[in-house]
C-alpha positions, 0 to 999 in steps of 0.5 A: 976275522982270521983266515983260519976261522973263515977256512973252518966256516967254509969246511963247515958249510960244504956238507949243508950245500951238498945236502941241499944240492941232493935235495934239489935233485930229488924235488926237481922233476927229471925234465928240468934237471935234463934242461939244466944239465943237459950240455954235460951229458947230451946223449945220457941224460939219466947219468948224474955229474957224480956218476951215478945212474938215476933210476927213471 
């Protein structure tokens, strides 16, 4: 297993992780998301880490 092969596998896995993370945002209720990420945006719980505003 060379470093190049490991890097290729990691790069291929990144979109799947992003997709799974996006699905998690949709599945979890907003209250749980605010509990998990409330420390990042204590005053604006509706704003996601990406900067987009989630519709309530």
